[in-house]
N, C-alpha and C positions, 0 to 999 in steps of 0.2 A: 500323522494327524496332529499330534501335540505341537510340533514346530509351526505348522500353519496357523493354528489357533493362537500361539504365542505372538507371532508376527502381526496377525490381524488385530489383536488387542493393543499392541504397541502403536500400530498405525492409527487406530481409531481415537486415540487420545490427542486432543488439540494441544499444541505447544504455543508458546509466545516468544517473540523476539522484539526487544525495544531498541529503538535508535534514539540516541540522545538528541536533544534539541539542536538544530542546526539552521543556518541561514538558508534562504531559498536559492536554488540554482539561478544563475543570471542568464536569461534569454537562452536557455538550454535545458537539457535533461541531466539530472544528477541521480546517481544510484543511491537508493535508500537501503536496500537489502540485497545480499548475494545469496542465490538459491543454488543448492547442489542437488541434483536429481529432480524428480517431479514432486510437486506439492499441491495440496488443495487449500486455497485461501479461504478461510472461514470468515475473517473480518480484518480490515485494515483501517486504522483510526489515526488521524492526525490531530494534534492539539496545538493551536497557535499559542506560542510562548512570548513572542514579541510582535506587537501589532504590525499588520501588513500595510505597507505604504499605499496611499490613496492614488492609484493610477491603474489603468487597465492591465490585467494579467490573467489571461485564460490559462488554466492549469489543469493537468490530468495526470493520472497514474498510467504507466506503460510497463508491460512485461517485455523485457529485452532479452530474448533467448540467446544462448551461446551459438546455437545452430538454428537458422530460420529467420523469419521476419518478425519485427516488433508487432505487438498487439496492444492497442489501447484498452485498458481495463475499464475505462469509463469515457464518457464525453467530457468536454471541458467545463470547468466552473470558473467564473469570474471572481477572483479572491481579493479585489481591491478593498482596502480598509477593514479587513477582517480583524476583529478585536481579540485581545488576549482571552483565552478560555474557549474560544470558538472551536468546534470540532468538525472534522471533515471525514467522510467515509464514502464508500461506494455501495451501490445496491446489489452488485453481482451481475447485473445485466449490462453487457458491453456498450449498448447504445445510450444508456442513461447517464446523465451528467453526475459528476461527483456531488455529494450532498454536503451542505454547510449548515450547521446549527449554531446559533450564537451562544450557546451554553445551557447548562441545566439538565438537558436530556436530549436524546437522539434516537435514531433507529439503528438496529444492527443490520448487517449485510444479509439480505434475503437469499441470494443465490451464491453458491460456492463456485470459485474459478480454479481451473487447473492451470498451473504455471510451471513451465519447463525450466530446466537448468539455465542460469544466467543471472540477470538482475531485475529487480523491481525499481523503476525509476520515477522520479517526480519531474514532469516536464512543464516548464514555465515559459510563456510566450514573451515575457518582459523581464526587465531587471528591477525588481522591487526589493526594498528592504523588508525585513521581517524574518521570523523563525518559527519552525514547526517541529514538534516532537512526534515521532511515528511509532505505533505499536502494530505488529502483525501477529494474528492468531492463525495458525496453520496446522494441517495434518499431513504427515508424509504419505506419499503414494508409493514411491520407490523405497525399498528397505533401508537404504543408507542416506536418504534425503536429509538435508539440513538447511537452516537459514541462519545467517549472521548479519549483523548491521554492517552496512558498507561504509 
């Protein structure tokens, strides 16, 4: 009984993983985080650190499992001309578009998502200049689950 309680307590504590600022993937998906085991995504937040180029670019987050099919973690968001300091996150409802707030305040993810072993990717429809720093808050489901920046 003591071992089960110990594991449950460890799993209930949210952890964070930060990915340093990086340029947008160019007309492709690029891995943000590598996931080992299954995790519960509590919140994922992107902060624009270099203004996004002014041209159409529908962007979304994708769970890309090692086994099985990709799952869009949100619907696309048009990120043209997003300013430095803008933040992006998801609601936790797969059908909802990613949310962009121009700065100051925003909403936290309402629903948690289960993500299997693989990567969490940023998928861009165009080749825009700009850069985003990402932070993932997560809880392990599997005992040895882990997340590292890709």
